[in-house]
DOFIVO-9141 format. One record per residue (C-alpha): x, y, z. Coordinates in Angstrom, 1 decimal, always signed. Example, Ala and Ser with C-alpha at 12.3 -4.5 7.8 and 13.67 -1.06 7.14 Angstrom:
# residues 2
[[+12.3,-4.5,+7.8]]
[[+13.7,-1.1,+7.1]]
//
This chain:
# residues 491
[[+88.6,+94.3,+88.5]]
[[+91.7,+92.4,+89.1]]
[[+94.8,+94.1,+87.8]]
[[+96.4,+92.4,+85.4]]
[[+93.9,+92.3,+82.7]]
[[+92.6,+94.5,+80.1]]
[[+89.8,+95.9,+81.8]]
[[+91.9,+97.3,+84.4]]
[[+94.6,+99.0,+82.1]]
[[+91.5,+100.9,+79.9]]
[[+90.3,+101.4,+83.8]]
[[+93.6,+103.1,+85.3]]
[[+94.5,+104.7,+81.4]]
[[+91.0,+106.8,+82.1]]
[[+91.6,+107.4,+85.6]]
[[+95.2,+108.7,+85.4]]
[[+93.9,+111.4,+82.2]]
[[+90.6,+112.5,+84.0]]
[[+93.3,+112.3,+86.8]]
[[+95.6,+114.7,+85.0]]
[[+92.8,+117.3,+83.4]]
[[+91.3,+117.6,+86.7]]
[[+94.7,+118.9,+88.3]]
[[+95.5,+121.1,+84.8]]
[[+91.8,+122.9,+86.0]]
[[+92.0,+122.9,+89.6]]
[[+95.5,+124.3,+89.8]]
[[+97.5,+123.8,+92.9]]
[[+95.3,+125.5,+95.7]]
[[+96.9,+125.6,+99.6]]
[[+95.5,+122.9,+101.4]]
[[+92.9,+123.6,+103.8]]
[[+93.4,+124.1,+107.6]]
[[+93.1,+120.6,+109.5]]
[[+91.6,+121.0,+113.3]]
[[+94.0,+120.1,+116.0]]
[[+94.6,+117.1,+118.5]]
[[+91.6,+116.1,+120.5]]
[[+91.7,+118.0,+123.2]]
[[+91.8,+121.2,+121.8]]
[[+88.6,+120.9,+120.0]]
[[+86.0,+122.5,+121.3]]
[[+82.4,+121.2,+122.2]]
[[+80.5,+122.7,+119.1]]
[[+83.2,+120.4,+116.2]]
[[+80.9,+117.3,+116.4]]
[[+79.2,+116.4,+113.0]]
[[+76.3,+118.8,+113.5]]
[[+78.3,+121.8,+113.1]]
[[+80.4,+119.6,+110.3]]
[[+77.9,+118.5,+107.6]]
[[+76.5,+121.7,+106.2]]
[[+80.3,+122.4,+104.9]]
[[+80.9,+119.2,+103.7]]
[[+79.8,+120.0,+99.9]]
[[+82.2,+123.0,+100.2]]
[[+85.2,+120.9,+100.8]]
[[+84.7,+118.4,+98.5]]
[[+87.1,+119.4,+95.1]]
[[+86.5,+117.7,+92.0]]
[[+89.6,+115.4,+91.8]]
[[+89.1,+114.3,+95.5]]
[[+85.4,+113.2,+94.1]]
[[+86.6,+111.5,+91.1]]
[[+88.8,+109.2,+92.9]]
[[+86.2,+107.8,+95.4]]
[[+83.8,+107.7,+92.8]]
[[+86.9,+105.3,+90.4]]
[[+87.5,+103.6,+93.9]]
[[+83.7,+102.7,+94.3]]
[[+83.3,+102.0,+90.5]]
[[+86.7,+99.5,+91.0]]
[[+84.8,+98.3,+93.6]]
[[+81.5,+97.7,+92.3]]
[[+83.2,+95.4,+90.0]]
[[+83.3,+92.0,+92.2]]
[[+79.8,+93.2,+93.6]]
[[+78.0,+96.5,+93.9]]
[[+76.7,+95.9,+97.3]]
[[+80.0,+95.8,+98.7]]
[[+80.5,+99.4,+98.2]]
[[+77.4,+99.9,+100.8]]
[[+79.3,+98.0,+103.2]]
[[+83.1,+100.3,+102.5]]
[[+80.6,+103.1,+102.5]]
[[+79.6,+102.0,+106.1]]
[[+82.8,+101.2,+107.2]]
[[+84.2,+105.0,+105.9]]
[[+81.4,+106.5,+107.8]]
[[+81.9,+104.5,+110.9]]
[[+85.5,+105.1,+110.9]]
[[+85.0,+109.1,+110.6]]
[[+82.3,+109.6,+113.1]]
[[+84.2,+107.5,+115.7]]
[[+87.5,+109.6,+114.7]]
[[+85.4,+112.8,+115.4]]
[[+85.1,+112.0,+118.7]]
[[+87.7,+109.4,+119.4]]
[[+89.3,+111.2,+122.8]]
[[+85.9,+110.4,+124.4]]
[[+86.7,+106.5,+125.4]]
[[+82.7,+105.4,+124.8]]
[[+82.9,+106.5,+121.2]]
[[+86.3,+105.2,+120.7]]
[[+85.2,+101.6,+121.7]]
[[+81.8,+102.0,+120.5]]
[[+83.1,+102.4,+116.7]]
[[+86.1,+100.3,+117.3]]
[[+83.7,+97.3,+118.6]]
[[+81.1,+98.1,+115.1]]
[[+84.0,+97.7,+112.7]]
[[+84.7,+94.5,+114.3]]
[[+81.6,+93.4,+114.3]]
[[+81.2,+93.6,+110.5]]
[[+84.9,+92.0,+110.1]]
[[+83.5,+89.2,+112.0]]
[[+80.0,+89.0,+110.4]]
[[+81.2,+88.7,+106.9]]
[[+84.5,+87.1,+107.4]]
[[+84.2,+84.5,+110.5]]
[[+80.2,+83.7,+109.9]]
[[+80.4,+80.6,+108.0]]
[[+83.6,+79.6,+110.2]]
[[+81.2,+79.9,+113.1]]
[[+78.2,+78.2,+111.9]]
[[+80.4,+75.2,+109.9]]
[[+82.6,+74.5,+113.2]]
[[+79.0,+74.4,+115.1]]
[[+77.2,+72.2,+112.7]]
[[+80.6,+69.7,+113.0]]
[[+80.4,+69.8,+116.9]]
[[+76.8,+69.0,+116.9]]
[[+77.5,+66.4,+114.6]]
[[+75.1,+63.1,+115.0]]
[[+73.1,+64.4,+118.0]]
[[+69.9,+65.2,+118.2]]
[[+71.2,+69.0,+118.3]]
[[+71.7,+68.4,+114.6]]
[[+70.7,+71.1,+112.3]]
[[+71.6,+71.8,+108.4]]
[[+73.3,+75.3,+108.9]]
[[+74.2,+75.4,+105.1]]
[[+71.9,+78.0,+104.1]]
[[+72.9,+80.3,+106.5]]
[[+75.7,+81.9,+104.6]]
[[+77.0,+85.1,+103.8]]
[[+79.4,+86.4,+100.8]]
[[+83.1,+87.5,+102.0]]
[[+83.6,+90.9,+100.7]]
[[+87.1,+91.0,+98.8]]
[[+89.5,+93.1,+101.1]]
[[+87.7,+93.3,+104.1]]
[[+90.1,+92.7,+106.1]]
[[+92.6,+95.2,+104.7]]
[[+90.1,+97.9,+104.5]]
[[+88.6,+97.4,+107.9]]
[[+92.0,+97.3,+109.6]]
[[+92.7,+101.0,+108.1]]
[[+89.2,+102.0,+109.8]]
[[+90.4,+100.8,+113.0]]
[[+93.4,+102.3,+112.9]]
[[+92.3,+105.4,+111.8]]
[[+90.4,+106.1,+115.1]]
[[+93.5,+104.6,+117.4]]
[[+95.3,+107.2,+115.6]]
[[+93.0,+110.3,+116.8]]
[[+92.5,+108.9,+120.1]]
[[+96.4,+108.7,+120.9]]
[[+96.7,+112.3,+119.3]]
[[+99.0,+110.7,+116.7]]
[[+96.8,+112.4,+113.5]]
[[+93.9,+115.1,+113.9]]
[[+90.5,+113.9,+112.9]]
[[+89.4,+114.6,+109.9]]
[[+86.0,+116.7,+109.6]]
[[+85.2,+116.2,+106.0]]
[[+84.2,+112.9,+105.7]]
[[+85.0,+112.3,+102.5]]
[[+89.2,+112.3,+103.1]]
[[+88.2,+109.4,+105.6]]
[[+86.1,+107.9,+102.5]]
[[+88.9,+108.3,+100.0]]
[[+91.7,+107.3,+102.6]]
[[+89.7,+103.7,+102.9]]
[[+88.6,+103.5,+99.6]]
[[+91.6,+104.1,+97.4]]
[[+91.6,+101.4,+94.6]]
[[+95.2,+100.8,+94.3]]
[[+95.4,+99.1,+97.9]]
[[+91.9,+98.7,+98.4]]
[[+91.5,+94.6,+98.2]]
[[+94.9,+93.7,+99.0]]
[[+97.1,+96.3,+100.7]]
[[+99.2,+97.1,+101.6]]
[[+97.4,+98.6,+104.5]]
[[+98.3,+102.7,+105.0]]
[[+98.1,+104.3,+108.1]]
[[+96.1,+107.4,+107.8]]
[[+99.0,+109.6,+109.1]]
[[+101.3,+109.0,+105.8]]
[[+98.3,+108.8,+102.9]]
[[+96.2,+112.0,+104.6]]
[[+98.5,+114.6,+104.3]]
[[+98.9,+113.5,+100.8]]
[[+96.1,+115.0,+99.9]]
[[+96.0,+117.9,+101.3]]
[[+99.5,+118.7,+99.2]]
[[+99.4,+119.9,+95.2]]
[[+99.3,+116.9,+92.9]]
[[+103.1,+116.4,+91.9]]
[[+104.3,+113.6,+89.9]]
[[+108.1,+114.2,+88.3]]
[[+110.0,+111.4,+85.9]]
[[+111.6,+110.0,+89.6]]
[[+108.7,+109.1,+90.5]]
[[+107.2,+107.8,+87.4]]
[[+110.5,+105.5,+86.7]]
[[+110.1,+104.3,+89.8]]
[[+106.5,+103.6,+89.1]]
[[+107.0,+102.0,+85.9]]
[[+109.6,+99.6,+87.2]]
[[+107.6,+98.2,+90.4]]
[[+104.3,+97.7,+88.0]]
[[+106.7,+95.9,+85.7]]
[[+107.9,+93.7,+88.1]]
[[+105.1,+93.2,+89.9]]
[[+103.3,+92.1,+86.5]]
[[+106.2,+89.8,+86.1]]
[[+106.3,+88.3,+89.5]]
[[+102.6,+87.8,+89.0]]
[[+101.6,+87.0,+85.3]]
[[+105.0,+84.8,+84.7]]
[[+106.3,+83.5,+87.8]]
[[+103.4,+83.1,+90.5]]
[[+100.6,+81.6,+88.0]]
[[+103.0,+79.5,+86.2]]
[[+103.8,+77.7,+89.3]]
[[+100.8,+77.4,+90.5]]
[[+99.9,+75.4,+87.2]]
[[+103.0,+73.6,+86.5]]
[[+103.6,+72.3,+90.1]]
[[+102.0,+73.5,+92.9]]
[[+98.0,+73.3,+92.6]]
[[+98.7,+69.7,+91.0]]
[[+100.7,+68.2,+94.2]]
[[+98.3,+70.1,+96.3]]
[[+94.9,+68.6,+94.9]]
[[+96.1,+65.1,+95.0]]
[[+99.0,+64.8,+97.2]]
[[+98.3,+60.7,+97.5]]
[[+99.7,+60.4,+94.3]]
[[+103.2,+62.3,+94.9]]
[[+106.4,+61.3,+95.6]]
[[+108.6,+63.4,+97.5]]
[[+110.7,+65.0,+94.6]]
[[+107.0,+66.4,+93.7]]
[[+106.0,+67.1,+96.8]]
[[+109.4,+69.0,+98.2]]
[[+109.0,+71.1,+94.6]]
[[+105.4,+71.7,+95.5]]
[[+106.2,+73.1,+98.8]]
[[+108.9,+75.2,+97.6]]
[[+107.0,+76.2,+94.9]]
[[+104.0,+77.4,+97.2]]
[[+106.3,+79.7,+99.1]]
[[+107.7,+81.2,+95.9]]
[[+104.0,+81.6,+94.7]]
[[+102.6,+83.6,+97.3]]
[[+105.9,+85.7,+97.6]]
[[+105.8,+86.8,+94.4]]
[[+101.6,+86.7,+93.9]]
[[+101.2,+88.8,+97.2]]
[[+104.3,+90.8,+96.6]]
[[+103.4,+91.4,+93.0]]
[[+100.0,+93.0,+93.6]]
[[+101.7,+95.6,+96.5]]
[[+104.0,+96.1,+93.8]]
[[+102.1,+97.4,+91.5]]
[[+99.5,+98.6,+94.1]]
[[+102.5,+101.2,+95.3]]
[[+103.1,+102.2,+91.2]]
[[+99.6,+103.0,+90.2]]
[[+99.7,+105.3,+93.4]]
[[+103.0,+107.0,+92.6]]
[[+101.5,+107.1,+89.2]]
[[+98.3,+109.3,+90.8]]
[[+100.5,+111.3,+93.5]]
[[+100.8,+109.5,+96.3]]
[[+103.6,+107.4,+97.9]]
[[+103.4,+104.1,+100.0]]
[[+106.0,+102.1,+101.7]]
[[+107.6,+99.0,+100.1]]
[[+105.7,+96.0,+101.8]]
[[+108.1,+93.4,+101.2]]
[[+112.1,+93.4,+101.8]]
[[+113.4,+90.3,+100.2]]
[[+111.8,+88.1,+103.2]]
[[+113.7,+84.7,+102.2]]
[[+116.9,+86.1,+103.3]]
[[+115.9,+86.2,+106.8]]
[[+118.1,+85.6,+109.4]]
[[+115.5,+84.2,+112.2]]
[[+111.6,+84.9,+111.9]]
[[+111.5,+88.0,+113.4]]
[[+113.5,+88.9,+111.1]]
[[+111.2,+87.6,+108.6]]
[[+107.8,+89.4,+109.8]]
[[+110.2,+92.5,+109.1]]
[[+110.8,+91.8,+106.2]]
[[+107.3,+89.9,+105.1]]
[[+103.7,+92.2,+104.6]]
[[+105.7,+94.9,+106.3]]
[[+102.6,+97.1,+106.6]]
[[+100.4,+94.0,+108.5]]
[[+103.8,+93.2,+110.7]]
[[+104.0,+96.6,+111.5]]
[[+100.2,+97.1,+112.3]]
[[+100.1,+94.1,+114.4]]
[[+102.9,+95.1,+115.9]]
[[+101.5,+98.4,+116.8]]
[[+98.0,+97.7,+117.7]]
[[+98.1,+94.5,+118.9]]
[[+101.2,+93.4,+120.4]]
[[+102.3,+96.4,+122.1]]
[[+98.6,+96.9,+124.0]]
[[+98.5,+93.3,+125.1]]
[[+102.2,+94.0,+126.6]]
[[+104.7,+93.7,+123.7]]
[[+108.4,+93.3,+125.2]]
[[+107.2,+94.0,+128.9]]
[[+107.7,+91.6,+131.7]]
[[+109.8,+88.4,+131.4]]
[[+110.7,+86.4,+129.0]]
[[+107.7,+83.8,+129.7]]
[[+105.3,+86.9,+129.8]]
[[+106.7,+87.6,+126.4]]
[[+106.6,+84.4,+124.4]]
[[+102.4,+84.3,+125.5]]
[[+102.3,+87.8,+124.2]]
[[+103.6,+86.1,+121.3]]
[[+101.4,+83.2,+121.0]]
[[+98.3,+84.8,+121.3]]
[[+99.6,+87.8,+118.6]]
[[+100.1,+85.3,+116.2]]
[[+97.6,+83.1,+116.6]]
[[+95.0,+86.4,+116.0]]
[[+97.0,+87.4,+113.0]]
[[+96.5,+83.8,+112.0]]
[[+93.1,+84.2,+112.2]]
[[+93.1,+87.2,+110.7]]
[[+94.4,+85.7,+107.0]]
[[+91.4,+83.3,+107.2]]
[[+88.6,+81.5,+109.0]]
[[+89.5,+77.9,+109.3]]
[[+91.7,+75.7,+112.2]]
[[+94.6,+75.6,+109.6]]
[[+94.8,+79.3,+109.6]]
[[+94.9,+79.6,+113.5]]
[[+97.4,+76.7,+113.8]]
[[+99.6,+78.3,+111.6]]
[[+99.3,+81.7,+113.1]]
[[+99.8,+79.7,+117.0]]
[[+102.9,+77.7,+115.4]]
[[+104.4,+81.1,+114.4]]
[[+104.1,+82.3,+117.5]]
[[+105.6,+79.6,+119.6]]
[[+108.7,+79.6,+117.0]]
[[+109.2,+83.1,+117.9]]
[[+108.7,+82.1,+121.3]]
[[+111.7,+79.5,+121.0]]
[[+113.8,+82.5,+119.2]]
[[+112.8,+84.8,+122.0]]
[[+113.8,+82.5,+124.9]]
[[+117.2,+81.6,+122.5]]
[[+118.1,+85.3,+121.9]]
[[+120.7,+85.2,+124.4]]
[[+122.4,+81.7,+124.3]]
[[+125.7,+82.2,+122.5]]
[[+125.4,+80.7,+118.7]]
[[+128.6,+81.1,+118.0]]
[[+130.0,+79.3,+114.3]]
[[+126.2,+78.0,+113.8]]
[[+125.0,+81.6,+113.1]]
[[+125.5,+80.3,+109.7]]
[[+122.6,+78.0,+110.3]]
[[+120.4,+81.5,+110.8]]
[[+118.9,+81.5,+107.1]]
[[+118.7,+78.0,+106.0]]
[[+116.9,+77.2,+109.8]]
[[+114.5,+80.1,+108.9]]
[[+113.4,+79.5,+105.8]]
[[+112.9,+75.3,+106.6]]
[[+110.4,+76.9,+108.9]]
[[+108.7,+79.3,+106.9]]
[[+108.3,+76.7,+104.1]]
[[+106.9,+73.8,+106.2]]
[[+104.7,+76.3,+107.7]]
[[+103.2,+77.3,+104.6]]
[[+102.1,+73.8,+103.9]]
[[+99.0,+74.3,+106.2]]
[[+98.7,+77.9,+104.9]]
[[+98.0,+76.2,+101.6]]
[[+96.6,+72.7,+102.7]]
[[+92.4,+73.1,+102.2]]
[[+92.1,+71.3,+105.4]]
[[+94.1,+68.9,+107.7]]
[[+93.3,+65.8,+105.6]]
[[+95.4,+67.6,+102.9]]
[[+98.0,+68.8,+105.5]]
[[+98.7,+65.3,+106.4]]
[[+98.5,+64.0,+103.4]]
[[+101.2,+66.7,+101.8]]
[[+103.3,+65.8,+105.1]]
[[+102.9,+61.7,+104.4]]
[[+103.8,+62.3,+100.5]]
[[+107.0,+64.0,+101.8]]
[[+108.4,+60.7,+102.7]]
[[+107.1,+58.7,+99.9]]
[[+109.6,+57.3,+98.0]]
[[+107.5,+56.9,+94.9]]
[[+104.6,+58.1,+93.4]]
[[+101.6,+56.4,+91.6]]
[[+102.0,+58.7,+88.3]]
[[+105.9,+58.2,+88.0]]
[[+105.9,+62.0,+87.3]]
[[+109.3,+64.3,+87.3]]
[[+109.2,+67.8,+88.8]]
[[+108.8,+70.3,+85.5]]
[[+112.3,+71.8,+84.8]]
[[+110.3,+74.9,+83.7]]
[[+109.2,+74.6,+87.4]]
[[+112.5,+74.2,+88.8]]
[[+113.4,+77.7,+86.6]]
[[+111.0,+79.7,+88.1]]
[[+111.5,+78.7,+91.7]]
[[+115.1,+79.9,+91.0]]
[[+114.0,+82.9,+89.9]]
[[+112.0,+83.4,+92.6]]
[[+114.8,+82.7,+95.3]]
[[+117.0,+85.1,+93.2]]
[[+115.0,+87.6,+93.3]]
[[+115.4,+87.3,+97.2]]
[[+118.8,+87.2,+97.1]]
[[+120.1,+90.1,+94.3]]
[[+121.4,+93.1,+96.0]]
[[+119.1,+95.7,+96.4]]
[[+121.7,+97.8,+94.6]]
[[+120.5,+96.6,+91.3]]
[[+117.2,+97.4,+92.1]]
[[+118.2,+101.2,+92.7]]
[[+120.3,+101.0,+89.2]]
[[+117.3,+99.9,+87.2]]
[[+115.1,+102.5,+89.0]]
[[+117.8,+105.2,+88.4]]
[[+117.8,+104.9,+84.4]]
[[+114.2,+105.1,+84.3]]
[[+113.9,+108.2,+86.5]]
[[+116.6,+109.9,+83.6]]
[[+113.9,+108.3,+80.9]]
[[+111.7,+111.3,+79.4]]
[[+108.0,+110.9,+80.2]]
[[+107.2,+110.0,+77.1]]
[[+109.6,+107.3,+77.0]]
[[+108.7,+106.2,+80.4]]
[[+104.7,+105.8,+79.4]]
[[+106.4,+103.4,+76.2]]
[[+108.6,+101.4,+78.2]]
[[+105.6,+100.8,+80.4]]
[[+103.0,+99.7,+77.7]]
[[+105.8,+97.4,+75.4]]
[[+106.4,+95.7,+78.8]]
[[+103.1,+95.2,+79.5]]
[[+102.2,+94.1,+76.0]]
[[+104.9,+91.7,+76.1]]
[[+103.5,+90.3,+80.0]]
[[+100.2,+90.3,+78.6]]
[[+101.7,+88.1,+75.5]]
[[+103.7,+85.4,+77.8]]
[[+100.8,+84.8,+80.4]]
[[+98.0,+82.0,+80.7]]
[[+95.3,+82.6,+79.1]]
[[+92.0,+83.5,+81.7]]
[[+92.6,+85.8,+85.0]]
[[+94.1,+83.9,+88.1]]
[[+92.9,+86.2,+91.3]]
[[+95.8,+87.2,+93.8]]
[[+95.8,+84.7,+96.9]]
[[+95.6,+87.3,+99.2]]
[[+91.6,+88.2,+97.9]]
[[+90.0,+85.8,+100.4]]
[[+91.8,+87.1,+102.8]]
//
């Protein structure tokens, strides 16, 4: 099930109506007390003592949201639901005894094995087949393939962070497995983020359900802006310039190729930030607050600043659970550069099982290392180059990210130096206009967004609903036929 479809609109309408009805029926019960940190738990607090009390702690609203989330996920393949339930069970059990090193390691290792099998199994055997080549050991390994479950990277990372946060004492482990199940499966951010921390989400399920006009106003703006980014900017850029050029780079001249490279940078930003906006807006309508996932990344003054603005939930996850444990800023510059290289290479591998993603991550790590080494070099008047140089690096590195393989990457780089294309095509003016709109979204003052959000907050609930409905209908009317999946669904 994809956000900008009639199927999802009907699904969301039913979920909001039932959620509201259950809230009215249940009232606002006081939150149930949670156990203390791991060190305060006694020996009798394990799963054996917990299971008999589970049924009494599953309220109707929580049960409905879990069921709705699994229904949402089953729209791709019902078998994926079994996998997600298994991930939730591992996280819950691991959190209960996360203070024990063996249990913590076993649960995190189990989650990584699940991610590795489903995400990297095909890549491993494809690479093995290519390595064997024409040798006598060569075998046809094409039949050894597994289906990549949608969103597995996102909810597996959430499960890992839950166990680690329990181990650190940052959150109290949940005895009720349905709390963890809702945290892992909550449908707005399930398949493409943002990656929500348990410390941010779990306390909210204990609070009374409250959605005021301010939350609804912010949700309306987020959902409509997300739909516009995806359905208008990202989808049309894909059809007008990005897909044709990347599919046939040998027939393109440098103007079309350059427009396609820049267009893809705008497309992936609008596609992914659009999904995040919709997810955060839908969560607000259900009473849950998520942190913003993008903050005008193409106005960054350096790559470190870019990663503080791009996919903020993943960047902070990588920093807290990978970069800092690997050494972080400890040691000299050489040690820090090595840590950056390793961290970003692994981040590239997270994005996809392919050598192009590994190189994309490695090059980002190398550029961050150079930036780290130049930190103390006085740049003086050259500081004005920070933004354009950052943009140049980021957009150049989108080429291997978007290209299907190395041949495609080299073909695009070659086309950027070609004076004339075979077809003599020109850049569509609509594509140039959409690129300008995408760049403007990264440069317009945030105060303009705040003004629009404030205006919507003052509109009565009925008016907010009408604005959301009218805006959605208008965007559906201007969108292309068919359903274009979000880019990050493949990760």
